[in-house]
C-alpha positions as CSV (number, residue, x, y, z in Angstrom):
1,M,-70.4,-143.1,67.2
2,M,-74.1,-143.5,67.9
3,L,-75.5,-141.0,70.4
4,M,-79.2,-141.4,70.6
5,S,-80.0,-139.6,73.4
6,S,-78.3,-137.1,75.7
7,L,-78.9,-139.8,78.4
8,G,-76.6,-141.9,76.0
9,V,-73.9,-139.1,76.2
10,V,-74.3,-138.8,79.8
11,Q,-73.6,-142.4,80.5
12,A,-70.6,-142.5,78.0
13,K,-68.9,-139.4,79.4
14,P,-66.7,-140.7,81.7
15,Y,-65.3,-143.0,78.8
16,L,-65.2,-140.2,76.4
17,Q,-63.3,-137.9,78.9
18,A,-60.8,-140.9,79.4
19,G,-60.3,-141.3,75.6
20,A,-61.8,-144.8,75.9
21,F,-63.4,-145.7,72.4
22,E,-64.6,-149.1,73.6
23,I,-68.1,-147.7,73.5
24,V,-67.7,-147.1,69.8
25,D,-70.2,-149.0,67.5
26,E,-68.3,-152.2,66.3
27,S,-69.5,-151.4,62.6
28,I,-67.4,-148.2,62.4
29,K,-64.2,-149.3,64.1
30,G,-61.2,-148.8,62.4
31,N,-63.1,-146.4,59.8
32,F,-62.5,-143.2,61.8
33,D,-59.6,-141.0,62.8
34,V,-59.1,-140.8,66.5
35,E,-58.5,-137.2,66.6
36,S,-61.9,-136.5,64.7
37,M,-63.7,-138.8,67.3
38,R,-62.2,-137.4,70.2
39,K,-63.2,-133.9,69.2
40,A,-66.7,-134.9,68.4
41,A,-66.9,-137.0,71.8
42,L,-65.3,-134.0,73.8
43,I,-68.1,-131.4,72.3
44,A,-71.1,-134.1,73.1
45,S,-69.9,-134.5,76.5
46,R,-69.4,-130.8,77.2
47,S,-73.0,-130.1,75.8
48,V,-74.6,-132.3,78.3
49,E,-72.9,-130.4,81.5
50,R,-75.5,-129.7,84.2
51,D,-74.2,-126.3,84.7
52,A,-75.5,-124.5,81.5
53,A,-72.6,-121.8,82.1
54,Q,-70.2,-124.8,81.3
55,R,-71.8,-125.9,77.9
56,P,-70.4,-124.4,74.8
57,V,-72.7,-122.2,72.6
58,M,-73.8,-123.7,69.4
59,A,-71.2,-121.7,67.4
60,E,-68.4,-123.3,69.1
61,V,-70.4,-126.8,68.7
62,L,-70.6,-126.2,65.0
63,A,-67.0,-125.1,64.7
64,E,-65.8,-128.1,66.7
65,L,-68.0,-130.6,64.5
66,K,-66.9,-129.0,61.5
67,E,-63.2,-129.4,62.4
68,A,-63.7,-133.1,63.2
69,Y,-65.7,-133.7,60.1
70,S,-62.5,-132.1,58.2
71,I,-60.1,-134.3,60.2
72,Q,-62.3,-137.7,59.3
73,L,-62.7,-136.5,55.6
74,S,-58.8,-136.3,55.3
75,Y,-58.2,-139.5,57.2
76,L,-60.6,-141.3,54.9
77,A,-59.2,-139.7,51.8
78,S,-55.8,-140.7,53.1
79,C,-57.0,-144.2,53.3
80,G,-58.5,-144.5,50.0
81,H,-61.9,-144.5,51.3
82,M,-63.2,-141.7,49.2
83,N,-63.8,-141.6,45.6
């Protein structure tokens, strides 16, 4: 998913929270695991909360993104997209 700025995430936030992936770049549709995308989208939307106390700490962001990446790698391997 292309998240070029925090404004883009803020605008996409209602869609992300609803699990609506229509905002995903057409060039990657069908090439990602939905759970991986959900995890990445959720941490992105939490990271732009107005209230700083509601934002995740960087360690949590890193852990969530690593998990999303791991899920995505497993998905790609199961689809035969990895060498």
